[in-house]
Structures are given as C-alpha cells and as structure tokens.
C-alpha positions in Angstrom: 3.2 11.4 47.5 1.0 9.9 50.2 2.4 7.2 52.4 0.0 5.3 54.6 1.4 5.5 58.0 2.2 1.9 59.1 5.6 3.0 60.4 7.0 6.1 61.9 7.1 9.1 59.5 10.9 8.8 59.6 13.2 5.9 59.9 15.9 5.9 62.5 19.0 5.3 60.3 21.8 6.3 62.7 23.2 2.8 63.4 22.1 1.2 60.2 24.0 3.5 57.8 27.0 1.2 58.0 25.1 -1.7 56.3 25.1 -1.2 52.6 23.5 -4.2 50.8 24.0 -5.0 47.1 20.8 -5.5 45.2 21.6 -9.2 45.1 22.1 -9.4 48.9 19.0 -7.4 49.5 17.0 -9.7 47.2 18.3 -12.9 48.9 17.8 -11.5 52.4 14.2 -10.4 51.5 13.5 -13.9 50.2 14.9 -15.4 53.4 12.6 -13.2 55.5 9.6 -14.2 53.3 10.3 -17.9 53.5 11.1 -17.8 57.2 7.9 -16.0 57.9 5.9 -18.7 56.0 7.7 -21.7 57.6 8.8 -20.2 61.0 11.8 -22.5 60.8 15.3 -22.4 59.3 15.3 -21.9 55.5 17.5 -24.1 53.3 19.8 -22.3 50.8 18.3 -24.4 48.0 14.8 -23.0 48.7 16.1 -19.4 48.5 18.1 -20.3 45.4 14.9 -21.6 43.7 13.0 -18.4 44.6 15.6 -16.0 43.4 16.6 -18.1 40.4 20.3 -18.5 41.5 22.7 -21.3 42.0 22.7 -22.8 45.6 26.5 -22.2 45.7 26.0 -18.5 45.1 23.4 -18.4 47.9 25.9 -20.1 50.3 28.6 -17.5 49.4 26.2 -14.6 49.9 25.0 -16.1 53.2 28.6 -16.0 54.4 28.8 -12.3 53.8 25.3 -11.8 55.3 26.5 -13.7 58.4 29.5 -11.5 58.6 27.1 -8.5 58.7 25.1 -10.3 61.4 22.0 -10.3 59.3 21.7 -14.1 59.1 22.2 -17.0 61.5 23.2 -20.4 60.3 21.3 -23.3 61.9 23.2 -26.6 61.9 21.7 -30.1 61.5 19.3 -31.9 59.2 16.5 -29.4 59.7 19.1 -26.6 59.5 19.5 -23.7 57.2 19.4 -19.9 57.7 17.3 -17.6 59.9 17.2 -13.8 59.6 18.3 -11.8 62.7 16.5 -8.8 64.2 19.2 -6.7 62.4 18.0 -8.1 59.1 14.6 -6.6 59.6 16.2 -3.3 60.4 18.4 -3.5 57.3 15.4 -4.2 55.1 13.5 -1.5 57.1 10.6 -3.7 57.9 9.2 -4.6 61.2 8.6 -8.1 62.5 5.0 -9.2 61.8 4.0 -9.1 65.4 4.5 -5.3 65.5 3.1 -4.5 62.1 -0.6 -3.4 61.7 -2.6 -6.1 59.9 -3.5 -4.7 56.5 -5.2 -7.5 54.4 -4.3 -8.2 50.8 -6.5 -10.0 48.3 -5.2 -11.5 45.1 -7.8 -12.2 42.4 -10.4 -12.1 45.2 -8.7 -14.5 47.6 -7.2 -13.4 50.9 -3.4 -13.9 50.9 -2.2 -15.7 54.0 1.3 -14.9 55.3 1.3 -11.5 53.6 1.0 -8.1 55.0 1.1 -4.7 53.4 4.0 -2.7 54.8 3.6 0.5 52.9 1.4 2.1 50.3 2.7 4.9 48.0 0.2 6.7 45.8 2.5 8.0 43.1 0.2 10.2 41.0 -2.8 11.4 43.0 -3.1 14.6 41.0 -3.8 12.6 37.8 -6.6 10.2 38.7 -6.7 8.8 35.1 -3.0 7.7 35.6 -3.3 6.8 39.3 -0.8 4.2 40.4 0.1 2.7 43.8 3.3 1.0 44.9 2.5 -1.6 47.5 5.4 -2.9 49.6 4.7 -6.4 51.0 5.9 -8.6 53.8 5.6 -12.0 52.1 6.5 -13.3 48.7 5.4 -11.5 45.5 6.4 -14.3 43.2 2.8 -15.5 42.8 1.6 -12.1 41.5 1.5 -11.5 37.7 0.7 -8.6 35.4 -3.0 -8.2 35.0 -3.9 -9.8 38.3 -6.5 -8.1 40.5 -5.4 -6.9 43.9 -7.3 -5.4 46.8 -5.3 -3.7 49.6 -6.9 -2.8 52.9 -8.8 -1.5 54.6 -5.9 0.2 56.5 -6.1 0.4 60.3 -6.6 4.1 60.7 -8.0 5.7 57.6 -9.8 2.5 56.5 -8.5 3.2 53.0 -9.1 0.4 50.5 -7.4 0.2 47.1 -8.6 -2.0 44.3 -6.1 -2.3 41.5 -4.5 -4.3 38.7 -0.9 -5.4 38.8 1.1 -3.4 36.3 4.6 -4.6 37.3 6.8 -5.8 40.2 9.9 -4.5 41.9 11.4 -7.8 43.2 14.4 -6.1 44.8 12.2 -4.0 47.1 9.3 -6.5 47.3 6.8 -4.1 45.8 3.8 -4.5 43.5 3.1 -1.6 41.1 -0.7 -1.3 40.7 -2.9 0.7 38.4 -5.7 1.9 40.7 -9.2 0.9 39.6 -11.0 2.2 42.7 -10.2 3.7 46.0 -12.6 3.9 49.0 -12.3 5.5 52.4 -13.7 4.6 54.8 -14.1 1.1 53.4 -15.9 -1.7 55.1 -18.7 0.5 56.7 -22.1 -1.0 56.2 -24.2 1.0 53.8 -27.6 2.2 55.0 
C-alpha cells in the first residue's frame, strides 16, 4: 500500500491513546471540524445534526461528552455553538489546514473550495484493472455521490495526479473510495 506523504510516516500516539471515540462521536467531531473550517466561526448543534442526520438533542448530549474529553469548546451567546480544540485535530489525526500541504481536489471538473486531501491510499497497485484509491479529506464529503468524477492533485512532492470515479464513501473516516481511471506523475508539466 502506497501512502502519499502529507504527514509523518508514523503518528505520535503516546498521549492520544487515552482518547477512544465511538464511531458516532468521531462522525460528529469530524463534521464539526468540517463545518468550522468552512465558516471559521462557532458551529450550531442544529447544523451538525442536519449533516449527520441526527436529532439536535443527541448532538447536544454527545457534545457534553466531547467537552469532557476536551475536544470541543462551547461558545455562549446568539452567535454561539461549538468549536473544535487543537486536541480534536489530534484525536482525528488531522492537521490544521495551515500546516497541511495544499493538494487540490476537483469534483466533476470544478475545484472544491474548503477541501484538502489529507491522505491517499492506493489499495491495489498490483492489479491495475482493479486499481482503487481511498482519499481522506479535510472538508465535507456529503456532496460527493457514486459515479461522480474526482481529480486529486497534483501532490506537492511527487506531483502525482489521480483521476477517478467515486465508488463509495466512508463517512466515519471522511474518505472517498475511487476507482482509478488514470494516474499521472509528474502531472502539470507542460508538454513539448
């Protein structure tokens, strides 16, 4: 399995091993991070509830447990809501956007704003006719659907570009599963 190196080859887990999130908590926290990144302001529980298809009361209850884990801050007032803490990014093993390398993503030909590719896993390189990629995103994957065309990259170092079709989604881990139609490296070089 090839992993494009946007983060260190290993993840320091020493102090994070104490935080075990349920799939539901992870999903809610991931959506909070996505919505916070788009708005850069506190996110209302109702907005998270709408994205994860849950009752706002359930979200409030989950937020209490996420606050206890110091993954979420409550913001009081009419413009209030929730904000992820730095620990939340560690718990989801993602970096804040400022530190992440910019890897562009196109959805049906259009550049996706507020989205960045966190990791690319090529799952079956030895069988090109079955070649798939798992693309982990920073940003919401709710707008992506089976059969959509996606272009990832070029990546910063190897200039790898992947053109693929969405085969499925892993909402819990914020991943798109693509069937690879074409791969180029280096991409973006002018042809002579």
